[in-house]
OpenMM code with the backbone's topology and positions (N, CA, C; nanometers):
from openmm import Vec3, app, unit

residues = "UNK UNK UNK UNK UNK UNK UNK UNK UNK UNK UNK UNK UNK UNK UNK UNK UNK UNK UNK UNK UNK UNK UNK UNK UNK UNK UNK UNK UNK UNK UNK UNK UNK UNK UNK UNK UNK UNK UNK UNK UNK UNK UNK UNK UNK UNK UNK UNK UNK UNK UNK UNK UNK UNK UNK UNK UNK UNK UNK UNK UNK UNK UNK UNK UNK UNK UNK UNK UNK UNK UNK UNK UNK UNK UNK UNK UNK UNK UNK UNK UNK UNK UNK UNK UNK UNK UNK UNK UNK UNK UNK UNK UNK UNK UNK UNK UNK UNK UNK UNK UNK UNK UNK UNK UNK UNK UNK UNK UNK UNK UNK UNK UNK UNK UNK UNK UNK UNK UNK UNK UNK UNK UNK UNK UNK UNK UNK UNK UNK UNK UNK UNK UNK UNK UNK UNK UNK UNK UNK UNK UNK UNK UNK UNK UNK UNK UNK UNK UNK UNK UNK UNK UNK UNK UNK UNK UNK UNK UNK UNK UNK UNK".split()
positions = [
    Vec3(-1.6583, 1.3096, -0.0365),
    Vec3(-1.5361, 1.2409, -0.0281),
    Vec3(-1.5223, 1.1562, -0.1705),
    Vec3(-1.6372, 1.0929, -0.2169),
    Vec3(-1.6455, 1.0068, -0.3288),
    Vec3(-1.5945, 1.0841, -0.4469),
    Vec3(-1.6366, 1.2208, -0.4628),
    Vec3(-1.5816, 1.2854, -0.5920),
    Vec3(-1.4407, 1.3208, -0.5790),
    Vec3(-1.3838, 1.3283, -0.4642),
    Vec3(-1.2414, 1.3375, -0.4465),
    Vec3(-1.1551, 1.2147, -0.4917),
    Vec3(-1.2178, 1.1035, -0.4653),
    Vec3(-1.1490, 0.9849, -0.5125),
    Vec3(-1.1214, 0.9714, -0.6605),
    Vec3(-1.1815, 1.0402, -0.7516),
    Vec3(-1.1441, 1.0394, -0.8767),
    Vec3(-1.0278, 1.1362, -0.9268),
    Vec3(-0.9910, 1.2156, -0.8342),
    Vec3(-0.9001, 1.3272, -0.8727),
    Vec3(-0.7757, 1.3453, -0.7874),
    Vec3(-0.7878, 1.3074, -0.6730),
    Vec3(-0.6561, 1.3427, -0.5748),
    Vec3(-0.6334, 1.2004, -0.4884),
    Vec3(-0.5273, 1.2278, -0.4137),
    Vec3(-0.4691, 1.1192, -0.3152),
    Vec3(-0.5728, 1.1483, -0.1830),
    Vec3(-0.6236, 1.0099, -0.1379),
    Vec3(-0.6981, 1.0161, -0.0207),
    Vec3(-0.6025, 0.9613, 0.1109),
    Vec3(-0.5946, 1.0448, 0.2087),
    Vec3(-0.5049, 1.0043, 0.3144),
    Vec3(-0.5924, 0.9766, 0.4488),
    Vec3(-0.5594, 0.8561, 0.4951),
    Vec3(-0.6149, 0.8056, 0.6351),
    Vec3(-0.5170, 0.7844, 0.7251),
    Vec3(-0.5373, 0.8314, 0.8379),
    Vec3(-0.4552, 0.7918, 0.9612),
    Vec3(-0.5524, 0.7051, 1.0630),
    Vec3(-0.5023, 0.5864, 1.0834),
    Vec3(-0.5687, 0.5189, 1.1826),
    Vec3(-0.4825, 0.5052, 1.3044),
    Vec3(-0.5447, 0.5291, 1.4200),
    Vec3(-0.4492, 0.5467, 1.5439),
    Vec3(-0.5308, 0.4837, 1.6657),
    Vec3(-0.4447, 0.4470, 1.7578),
    Vec3(-0.4981, 0.4002, 1.8870),
    Vec3(-0.3845, 0.3277, 1.9673),
    Vec3(-0.4193, 0.2356, 2.0443),
    Vec3(-0.3203, 0.1645, 2.1292),
    Vec3(-0.2902, 0.0292, 2.0662),
    Vec3(-0.1497, -0.0135, 2.1107),
    Vec3(-0.1116, -0.1375, 2.0689),
    Vec3(-0.2133, -0.2428, 2.1256),
    Vec3(-0.2468, -0.3344, 2.0246),
    Vec3(-0.3361, -0.4368, 2.0526),
    Vec3(-0.4782, -0.4186, 2.0094),
    Vec3(-0.5122, -0.3012, 1.9530),
    Vec3(-0.6390, -0.2758, 1.9225),
    Vec3(-0.6767, -0.2865, 1.7639),
    Vec3(-0.5741, -0.3520, 1.7023),
    Vec3(-0.5950, -0.4009, 1.5658),
    Vec3(-0.5683, -0.2725, 1.4441),
    Vec3(-0.4975, -0.1883, 1.4913),
    Vec3(-0.4710, -0.0656, 1.3977),
    Vec3(-0.4070, -0.1100, 1.2773),
    Vec3(-0.3096, -0.2015, 1.2819),
    Vec3(-0.2347, -0.2502, 1.1828),
    Vec3(-0.3152, -0.3315, 1.0828),
    Vec3(-0.4065, -0.4268, 1.1444),
    Vec3(-0.4835, -0.5110, 1.0692),
    Vec3(-0.5989, -0.4200, 0.9948),
    Vec3(-0.6456, -0.3153, 1.0574),
    Vec3(-0.7486, -0.2287, 0.9892),
    Vec3(-0.6697, -0.1480, 0.8816),
    Vec3(-0.5413, -0.1110, 0.8901),
    Vec3(-0.4882, -0.0381, 0.7877),
    Vec3(-0.4530, -0.1438, 0.6706),
    Vec3(-0.4135, -0.2665, 0.7072),
    Vec3(-0.3928, -0.3645, 0.6107),
    Vec3(-0.5076, -0.3800, 0.5071),
    Vec3(-0.6327, -0.3950, 0.5772),
    Vec3(-0.7648, -0.4107, 0.5178),
    Vec3(-0.7996, -0.3052, 0.4118),
    Vec3(-0.7685, -0.1843, 0.4659),
    Vec3(-0.8030, -0.0611, 0.3822),
    Vec3(-0.7125, -0.0608, 0.2626),
    Vec3(-0.5826, -0.0904, 0.2912),
    Vec3(-0.4907, -0.0725, 0.1705),
    Vec3(-0.5130, -0.2082, 0.0743),
    Vec3(-0.5753, -0.3018, 0.1194),
    Vec3(-0.6115, -0.4198, 0.0380),
    Vec3(-0.7317, -0.3813, -0.0489),
    Vec3(-0.8396, -0.3139, 0.0128),
    Vec3(-0.9421, -0.2643, -0.0636),
    Vec3(-0.9134, -0.1549, -0.1728),
    Vec3(-0.8210, -0.0618, -0.1303),
    Vec3(-0.7842, 0.0305, -0.2324),
    Vec3(-0.7093, -0.0269, -0.3503),
    Vec3(-0.6157, -0.1338, -0.3114),
    Vec3(-0.5532, -0.1923, -0.4143),
    Vec3(-0.6272, -0.2814, -0.5089),
    Vec3(-0.7190, -0.3402, -0.4495),
    Vec3(-0.8138, -0.4363, -0.5095),
    Vec3(-0.8928, -0.3443, -0.6239),
    Vec3(-0.9330, -0.2238, -0.5809),
    Vec3(-1.0205, -0.1369, -0.6659),
    Vec3(-0.9352, -0.0653, -0.7720),
    Vec3(-0.7939, -0.0952, -0.7743),
    Vec3(-0.7074, -0.0572, -0.8881),
    Vec3(-0.6326, 0.0816, -0.8578),
    Vec3(-0.6292, 0.1267, -0.7313),
    Vec3(-0.5540, 0.2382, -0.6990),
    Vec3(-0.4151, 0.2132, -0.6460),
    Vec3(-0.3325, 0.3123, -0.6746),
    Vec3(-0.1881, 0.3006, -0.6147),
    Vec3(-0.2058, 0.3254, -0.4781),
    Vec3(-0.1288, 0.2461, -0.3857),
    Vec3(-0.1461, 0.2535, -0.2444),
    Vec3(-0.0098, 0.2480, -0.1913),
    Vec3(0.0007, 0.3283, -0.0768),
    Vec3(0.1252, 0.3428, -0.0013),
    Vec3(0.0739, 0.3365, 0.1477),
    Vec3(0.1576, 0.2766, 0.2322),
    Vec3(0.1217, 0.2519, 0.3783),
    Vec3(0.2461, 0.2726, 0.4640),
    Vec3(0.2406, 0.3185, 0.5765),
    Vec3(0.3396, 0.3275, 0.6851),
    Vec3(0.2738, 0.3112, 0.8145),
    Vec3(0.3818, 0.2721, 0.9031),
    Vec3(0.3231, 0.2328, 1.0408),
    Vec3(0.4242, 0.3055, 1.1427),
    Vec3(0.3811, 0.3323, 1.2525),
    Vec3(0.4675, 0.3745, 1.3709),
    Vec3(0.4097, 0.3052, 1.4891),
    Vec3(0.5034, 0.2070, 1.5423),
    Vec3(0.4577, 0.1295, 1.6659),
    Vec3(0.4793, 0.1858, 1.7860),
    Vec3(0.5755, 0.2694, 1.8066),
    Vec3(0.6040, 0.3163, 1.9433),
    Vec3(0.6239, 0.2053, 2.0339),
    Vec3(0.5726, 0.2242, 2.1563),
    Vec3(0.5640, 0.1126, 2.2458),
    Vec3(0.4640, 0.0321, 2.2552),
    Vec3(0.4225, -0.0161, 2.1379),
    Vec3(0.2816, -0.0915, 2.1231),
    Vec3(0.2775, -0.2205, 2.2049),
    Vec3(0.3755, -0.2816, 2.2428),
    Vec3(0.3662, -0.4063, 2.3117),
    Vec3(0.3134, -0.3676, 2.4547),
    Vec3(0.3465, -0.2551, 2.4945),
    Vec3(0.3054, -0.2021, 2.6363),
    Vec3(0.1789, -0.1192, 2.6302),
    Vec3(0.0968, -0.1278, 2.5292),
    Vec3(-0.0273, -0.0534, 2.5312),
    Vec3(-0.0062, 0.0929, 2.4801),
    Vec3(0.1225, 0.1063, 2.4238),
    Vec3(0.1488, 0.2449, 2.3862),
    Vec3(0.0730, 0.2926, 2.2448),
    Vec3(0.1090, 0.4076, 2.2061),
    Vec3(0.0524, 0.4581, 2.0885),
    Vec3(0.0982, 0.3911, 1.9591),
    Vec3(-0.0046, 0.3591, 1.8728),
    Vec3(0.0277, 0.3059, 1.7284),
    Vec3(-0.0576, 0.3830, 1.6317),
    Vec3(0.0090, 0.4120, 1.5140),
    Vec3(-0.0674, 0.4591, 1.4082),
    Vec3(-0.0089, 0.4050, 1.2813),
    Vec3(-0.1004, 0.4253, 1.1933),
    Vec3(-0.0856, 0.3654, 1.0530),
    Vec3(-0.1400, 0.4723, 0.9568),
    Vec3(-0.0523, 0.4966, 0.8516),
    Vec3(-0.0968, 0.5987, 0.7429),
    Vec3(-0.1256, 0.5147, 0.6282),
    Vec3(-0.2543, 0.5296, 0.5680),
    Vec3(-0.2770, 0.4737, 0.4275),
    Vec3(-0.3127, 0.5832, 0.3259),
    Vec3(-0.2388, 0.5789, 0.2261),
    Vec3(-0.2729, 0.6824, 0.1150),
    Vec3(-0.2951, 0.6222, -0.0258),
    Vec3(-0.3983, 0.6437, -0.0914),
    Vec3(-0.4255, 0.5936, -0.2176),
    Vec3(-0.4922, 0.6879, -0.3108),
    Vec3(-0.4622, 0.6607, -0.4376),
    Vec3(-0.5171, 0.7590, -0.5538),
    Vec3(-0.4428, 0.7051, -0.6873),
    Vec3(-0.4593, 0.7756, -0.7864),
    Vec3(-0.4081, 0.7412, -0.9069),
    Vec3(-0.2670, 0.7325, -0.9083),
    Vec3(-0.1997, 0.8194, -0.8388),
    Vec3(-0.0513, 0.8121, -0.8194),
    Vec3(0.0055, 0.8799, -0.6871),
    Vec3(0.0622, 0.7790, -0.5846),
    Vec3(0.0853, 0.8233, -0.4701),
    Vec3(0.2405, 0.8175, -0.4493),
    Vec3(0.3061, 0.9204, -0.4143),
    Vec3(0.4508, 0.9244, -0.4053),
    Vec3(0.5134, 0.8836, -0.2590),
    Vec3(0.4445, 0.9265, -0.1584),
    Vec3(0.4887, 0.8975, -0.0246),
    Vec3(0.3827, 0.8317, 0.0719),
    Vec3(0.4211, 0.7341, 0.1468),
    Vec3(0.3236, 0.6750, 0.2311),
    Vec3(0.3001, 0.7694, 0.3661),
    Vec3(0.3667, 0.8525, 0.3991),
    Vec3(0.3707, 0.9413, 0.5125),
    Vec3(0.2706, 1.0699, 0.5007),
    Vec3(0.1835, 1.0717, 0.6076),
    Vec3(0.0900, 1.1901, 0.6037),
    Vec3(0.1283, 1.2794, 0.6853),
    Vec3(0.1503, 1.4056, 0.6457),
    Vec3(0.1919, 1.5160, 0.7359),
    Vec3(0.0896, 1.5869, 0.8108),
    Vec3(0.1182, 1.6586, 0.9109),
    Vec3(0.0100, 1.7197, 0.9802),
    Vec3(-0.0700, 1.8120, 0.8888),
    Vec3(-0.2038, 1.8134, 0.8995),
    Vec3(-0.2883, 1.8966, 0.8176),
    Vec3(-0.3233, 1.8418, 0.6882),
    Vec3(-0.2936, 1.7022, 0.6655),
    Vec3(-0.3112, 1.6325, 0.5222),
    Vec3(-0.4175, 1.5151, 0.5264),
    Vec3(-0.4429, 1.4906, 0.6430),
    Vec3(-0.5503, 1.3591, 0.6434),
    Vec3(-0.6808, 1.3995, 0.6170),
    Vec3(-0.7379, 1.3040, 0.5242),
    Vec3(-0.8958, 1.3381, 0.4832),
    Vec3(-0.9809, 1.2775, 0.6022),
    Vec3(-0.9113, 1.1631, 0.6640),
    Vec3(-0.9875, 1.0908, 0.7745),
    Vec3(-0.8786, 1.0662, 0.8931),
    Vec3(-0.9424, 1.0747, 0.9999),
    Vec3(-0.8712, 1.0289, 1.1225),
    Vec3(-0.9557, 0.9198, 1.2021),
    Vec3(-0.9078, 0.7992, 1.1920),
    Vec3(-0.9953, 0.6848, 1.2590),
    Vec3(-0.9238, 0.6639, 1.3909),
    Vec3(-0.9944, 0.6924, 1.5014),
    Vec3(-0.9426, 0.6725, 1.6246),
    Vec3(-0.9976, 0.5523, 1.6980),
    Vec3(-0.9132, 0.4608, 1.7340),
    Vec3(-0.9677, 0.3454, 1.8164),
    Vec3(-0.9609, 0.3686, 1.9667),
    Vec3(-0.8723, 0.4817, 2.0055),
    Vec3(-0.8593, 0.5309, 2.1437),
    Vec3(-0.8941, 0.6734, 2.1413),
    Vec3(-1.0118, 0.7117, 2.1763),
    Vec3(-1.0612, 0.8512, 2.1768),
    Vec3(-0.9820, 0.9356, 2.2515),
    Vec3(-0.9098, 0.8910, 2.3625),
    Vec3(-0.8406, 0.9589, 2.4509),
    Vec3(-0.7118, 1.0276, 2.3725),
    Vec3(-0.6778, 0.9693, 2.2690),
    Vec3(-0.5599, 1.0130, 2.1819),
    Vec3(-0.6121, 1.1284, 2.0769),
    Vec3(-0.7352, 1.1734, 2.0851),
    Vec3(-0.7705, 1.2697, 1.9827),
    Vec3(-0.6864, 1.3890, 1.9885),
    Vec3(-0.6418, 1.4457, 2.1053),
    Vec3(-0.5619, 1.5654, 2.1043),
    Vec3(-0.4311, 1.5345, 2.0436),
    Vec3(-0.3736, 1.4116, 2.0620),
    Vec3(-0.2419, 1.3777, 2.0193),
    Vec3(-0.2466, 1.3697, 1.8627),
    Vec3(-0.3500, 1.3192, 1.7958),
    Vec3(-0.3582, 1.3088, 1.6438),
    Vec3(-0.4461, 1.3974, 1.5599),
    Vec3(-0.5145, 1.4894, 1.6413),
    Vec3(-0.6094, 1.5750, 1.5717),
    Vec3(-0.5359, 1.6684, 1.4725),
    Vec3(-0.4223, 1.7117, 1.4992),
    Vec3(-0.3436, 1.7819, 1.3881),
    Vec3(-0.3238, 1.7217, 1.2652),
    Vec3(-0.3383, 1.5990, 1.2411),
    Vec3(-0.3227, 1.5463, 1.1114),
    Vec3(-0.4373, 1.5728, 1.0223),
    Vec3(-0.5490, 1.5960, 1.0865),
    Vec3(-0.6663, 1.6181, 0.9964),
    Vec3(-0.6484, 1.7416, 0.9147),
    Vec3(-0.7046, 1.7487, 0.7866),
    Vec3(-0.7183, 1.8656, 0.7093),
    Vec3(-0.8326, 1.9583, 0.7674),
    Vec3(-0.8464, 2.0808, 0.7476),
    Vec3(-0.9584, 2.1534, 0.8115),
    Vec3(-1.0900, 2.0980, 0.7730),
    Vec3(-1.1134, 2.0406, 0.6619),
    Vec3(-1.2481, 1.9780, 0.6303),
    Vec3(-1.2365, 1.8306, 0.6327),
    Vec3(-1.1337, 1.7700, 0.7071),
    Vec3(-1.1244, 1.6232, 0.7257),
    Vec3(-1.2290, 1.5673, 0.8265),
    Vec3(-1.2230, 1.4518, 0.8470),
    Vec3(-1.3369, 1.3943, 0.9066),
    Vec3(-1.2761, 1.2943, 1.0148),
    Vec3(-1.3236, 1.3075, 1.1467),
    Vec3(-1.2710, 1.2369, 1.2596),
    Vec3(-1.3818, 1.1161, 1.2905),
    Vec3(-1.3326, 0.9945, 1.2742),
    Vec3(-1.4257, 0.8761, 1.3067),
    Vec3(-1.3639, 0.8220, 1.4411),
    Vec3(-1.4372, 0.8159, 1.5434),
    Vec3(-1.3855, 0.7881, 1.6828),
    Vec3(-1.4665, 0.6629, 1.7388),
    Vec3(-1.4050, 0.5849, 1.8070),
    Vec3(-1.4504, 0.4638, 1.8947),
    Vec3(-1.5736, 0.5024, 1.9605),
    Vec3(-1.5641, 0.6395, 2.0073),
    Vec3(-1.6692, 0.6820, 2.0966),
    Vec3(-1.8048, 0.6784, 2.0377),
    Vec3(-1.8038, 0.6743, 1.8917),
    Vec3(-1.9411, 0.6741, 1.8151),
    Vec3(-1.9939, 0.5367, 1.8019),
    Vec3(-1.9273, 0.4358, 1.8564),
    Vec3(-1.9560, 0.2866, 1.8513),
    Vec3(-2.0119, 0.2388, 1.9744),
    Vec3(-2.1317, 0.1804, 1.9733),
    Vec3(-2.1964, 0.1098, 2.0779),
    Vec3(-2.1110, -0.0257, 2.1026),
    Vec3(-2.0067, -0.0272, 2.1998),
    Vec3(-1.9329, -0.1385, 2.2113),
    Vec3(-2.0228, -0.2506, 2.2581),
    Vec3(-2.1246, -0.2309, 2.3338),
    Vec3(-2.1916, -0.3495, 2.3817),
    Vec3(-2.2651, -0.4325, 2.2498),
    Vec3(-2.2879, -0.3372, 2.1537),
    Vec3(-2.3585, -0.4051, 2.0323),
    Vec3(-2.2526, -0.4862, 1.9477),
    Vec3(-2.1126, -0.4628, 1.9740),
    Vec3(-2.0204, -0.5361, 1.8977),
    Vec3(-2.0318, -0.6966, 1.9233),
    Vec3(-1.9959, -0.7716, 1.8138),
    Vec3(-2.0033, -0.9164, 1.8450),
    Vec3(-1.8844, -0.9660, 1.9372),
    Vec3(-1.7827, -0.8870, 1.9486),
    Vec3(-1.6733, -0.9134, 2.0246),
    Vec3(-1.6038, -0.7883, 2.0441),
    Vec3(-1.5423, -0.7788, 2.1632),
    Vec3(-1.4825, -0.6409, 2.2177),
    Vec3(-1.3640, -0.5994, 2.1249),
    Vec3(-1.3028, -0.7031, 2.0684),
    Vec3(-1.1633, -0.6727, 1.9965),
    Vec3(-1.2109, -0.6574, 1.8330),
    Vec3(-1.3316, -0.6437, 1.8121),
    Vec3(-1.3722, -0.6085, 1.6712),
    Vec3(-1.4042, -0.4618, 1.6373),
    Vec3(-1.3817, -0.3740, 1.7425),
    Vec3(-1.4017, -0.2425, 1.7264),
    Vec3(-1.3427, -0.1816, 1.5947),
    Vec3(-1.2222, -0.2389, 1.5725),
    Vec3(-1.1467, -0.1788, 1.4407),
    Vec3(-1.2270, -0.2001, 1.3238),
    Vec3(-1.3053, -0.3153, 1.3127),
    Vec3(-1.3619, -0.3446, 1.1982),
    Vec3(-1.4939, -0.2685, 1.2017),
    Vec3(-1.5593, -0.2250, 1.3098),
    Vec3(-1.6731, -0.1487, 1.3158),
    Vec3(-1.6402, -0.0021, 1.2656),
    Vec3(-1.5406, 0.0414, 1.3047),
    Vec3(-1.4747, 0.1808, 1.2508),
    Vec3(-1.4432, 0.1766, 1.1058),
    Vec3(-1.3957, 0.0568, 1.0622),
    Vec3(-1.3772, 0.0437, 0.8998),
    Vec3(-1.5002, 0.0450, 0.8251),
    Vec3(-1.6081, -0.0106, 0.8889),
    Vec3(-1.7442, -0.0191, 0.8437),
    Vec3(-1.7924, 0.1304, 0.8113),
    Vec3(-1.7624, 0.2076, 0.9268),
    Vec3(-1.8150, 0.3633, 0.9126),
    Vec3(-1.7291, 0.4329, 0.8152),
    Vec3(-1.5959, 0.4020, 0.7955),
    Vec3(-1.5035, 0.4584, 0.7037),
    Vec3(-1.5612, 0.4145, 0.5550),
    Vec3(-1.6063, 0.2816, 0.5341),
    Vec3(-1.6519, 0.2403, 0.4230),
    Vec3(-1.7585, 0.3020, 0.3616),
    Vec3(-1.8612, 0.3656, 0.4397),
    Vec3(-1.9620, 0.4500, 0.3946),
    Vec3(-1.9138, 0.5801, 0.3418),
    Vec3(-1.7950, 0.6155, 0.3540),
    Vec3(-1.7527, 0.7487, 0.3087),
    Vec3(-1.6625, 0.7348, 0.1979),
    Vec3(-1.6288, 0.5994, 0.1528),
    Vec3(-1.5298, 0.5827, 0.0423),
    Vec3(-1.6104, 0.5190, -0.0578),
    Vec3(-1.5699, 0.5410, -0.1923),
    Vec3(-1.6388, 0.4707, -0.2882),
    Vec3(-1.6027, 0.3467, -0.3434),
    Vec3(-1.5896, 0.2402, -0.2474),
    Vec3(-1.5399, 0.1144, -0.2720),
    Vec3(-1.6593, 0.0272, -0.2540),
    Vec3(-1.6779, -0.0733, -0.3342),
    Vec3(-1.7803, -0.1712, -0.3223),
    Vec3(-1.7752, -0.2450, -0.2085),
    Vec3(-1.8899, -0.2740, -0.1351),
    Vec3(-1.8796, -0.3562, -0.0078),
    Vec3(-1.8212, -0.4910, -0.0346),
    Vec3(-1.8294, -0.5512, -0.1481),
    Vec3(-1.7671, -0.6848, -0.1775),
    Vec3(-1.6306, -0.6707, -0.1558),
    Vec3(-1.5516, -0.5610, -0.1968),
    Vec3(-1.4162, -0.5432, -0.1872),
    Vec3(-1.3729, -0.5636, -0.0303),
    Vec3(-1.4392, -0.4846, 0.0558),
    Vec3(-1.4222, -0.4814, 0.1945),
    Vec3(-1.4440, -0.6251, 0.2501),
    Vec3(-1.5442, -0.6897, 0.2128),
    Vec3(-1.5841, -0.8340, 0.2703),
    Vec3(-1.4614, -0.9146, 0.2293),
    Vec3(-1.4194, -0.9140, 0.0882),
    Vec3(-1.3058, -0.9928, 0.0435),
    Vec3(-1.1885, -0.9810, 0.1181),
    Vec3(-1.1387, -0.8510, 0.1481),
    Vec3(-1.0153, -0.8141, 0.2212),
    Vec3(-1.0392, -0.8749, 0.3694),
    Vec3(-1.1478, -0.8658, 0.4454),
    Vec3(-1.1849, -0.9201, 0.5609),
    Vec3(-1.1450, -1.0639, 0.5620),
    Vec3(-1.2090, -1.1311, 0.4693),
    Vec3(-1.1901, -1.2648, 0.4546),
    Vec3(-1.0569, -1.3169, 0.4385),
    Vec3(-0.9760, -1.2375, 0.3545),
    Vec3(-0.8406, -1.2635, 0.3437),
    Vec3(-0.7475, -1.2492, 0.4531),
    Vec3(-0.7793, -1.1481, 0.5421),
    Vec3(-0.7050, -1.1089, 0.6536),
    Vec3(-0.7224, -1.1897, 0.7858),
    Vec3(-0.8385, -1.2659, 0.7983),
    Vec3(-0.8699, -1.3433, 0.9212),
    Vec3(-0.8879, -1.4770, 0.8922),
    Vec3(-0.8478, -1.5690, 1.0009),
    Vec3(-0.8732, -1.7143, 0.9845),
    Vec3(-1.0200, -1.7336, 0.9703),
    Vec3(-1.0667, -1.8218, 0.9103),
    Vec3(-1.2223, -1.8664, 0.8664),
    Vec3(-1.3039, -1.8561, 1.0038),
    Vec3(-1.2470, -1.9106, 1.1036),
    Vec3(-1.3299, -1.8949, 1.2247),
    Vec3(-1.3560, -1.7604, 1.2846),
    Vec3(-1.2766, -1.6573, 1.2607),
    Vec3(-1.2876, -1.5268, 1.3055),
    Vec3(-1.3668, -1.4367, 1.1941),
    Vec3(-1.3778, -1.4861, 1.0800),
    Vec3(-1.4418, -1.4036, 0.9805),
    Vec3(-1.5949, -1.3628, 1.0155),
    Vec3(-1.6848, -1.4410, 1.0510),
    Vec3(-1.8199, -1.4028, 1.0927),
    Vec3(-1.8281, -1.2944, 1.1943),
    Vec3(-1.7572, -1.2974, 1.2954),
    Vec3(-1.7457, -1.1952, 1.4008),
    Vec3(-1.7027, -1.0625, 1.3356),
    Vec3(-1.6013, -1.0644, 1.2603),
    Vec3(-1.5556, -0.9427, 1.2109),
    Vec3(-1.6295, -0.8817, 1.1091),
    Vec3(-1.6997, -0.9746, 1.0210),
    Vec3(-1.7839, -0.9237, 0.9103),
    Vec3(-1.9143, -0.8649, 0.9940),
    Vec3(-1.9641, -0.9240, 1.0947),
    Vec3(-2.0678, -0.8606, 1.1800),
    Vec3(-2.0206, -0.7272, 1.2389),
    Vec3(-1.9071, -0.7067, 1.2771),
    Vec3(-1.8645, -0.5713, 1.3424),
    Vec3(-1.8633, -0.4606, 1.2197),
    Vec3(-1.8112, -0.5274, 1.1195),
    Vec3(-1.7914, -0.4353, 0.9856),
    Vec3(-1.9337, -0.3746, 0.9579),
    Vec3(-2.0306, -0.4813, 0.9510),
    Vec3(-2.1809, -0.4287, 0.9001),
    Vec3(-2.2307, -0.3468, 1.0122),
    Vec3(-2.2131, -0.3639, 1.1319),
    Vec3(-2.2635, -0.2778, 1.2402),
    Vec3(-2.2167, -0.1396, 1.2268),
    Vec3(-2.0786, -0.1236, 1.1827),
    Vec3(-2.0215, 0.0154, 1.1654),
    Vec3(-2.0944, 0.0758, 1.0336),
    Vec3(-2.1110, -0.0081, 0.9454),
    Vec3(-2.1739, 0.0585, 0.8233),
    Vec3(-2.3186, 0.1088, 0.8400),
    Vec3(-2.3905, 0.0316, 0.9274),
    Vec3(-2.5233, 0.0701, 0.9747),
    Vec3(-2.5343, 0.1876, 1.0470),
    Vec3(-2.4234, 0.1967, 1.1404),
    Vec3(-2.4279, 0.3331, 1.2344),
    Vec3(-2.3624, 0.4536, 1.1636),
    Vec3(-2.3143, 0.4301, 1.0452),
    Vec3(-2.2392, 0.5583, 0.9639),
    Vec3(-2.3315, 0.6625, 0.9430),
] * unit.nanometer
topology = app.Topology()
chain = topology.addChain("A")
for resn in residues:
    res = topology.addResidue(resn, chain)
    for name in ("N", "CA", "C"):
        topology.addAtom(name, app.Element.getBySymbol(name[0]), res)
């Protein structure tokens, strides 16, 4: 995937349930891509998120991105915080796209149960050609100081398990 980052648009769908940090994760990814100098577009679908319903966010980045929306069959990555939604979102992946699922993370090893989104970003970070310092900087900007250590630890756990 690192070679693709020099020539085309990378499309990432992050999906799960309301309250799982999907929007925060997509904001961090968008921040990282923007800090690296890429054109970035982002969209969100909240659905019934306040009641634990489906939420997804599309993040697209590259030298020039015209639309924030990812059509079925266009996602390079599908990041699922709720594995039970795989059937619902699987059709967004390209044939050679990659699924990153919460089922791959040992939740007991997380510093906090609500940091699963950062662990999955850590796994995604191993597949994208962005410096780790950009990721850490985005995490520090998106969380209050008292929550940074827990979220950095979750991010690093994801990087280690990737």
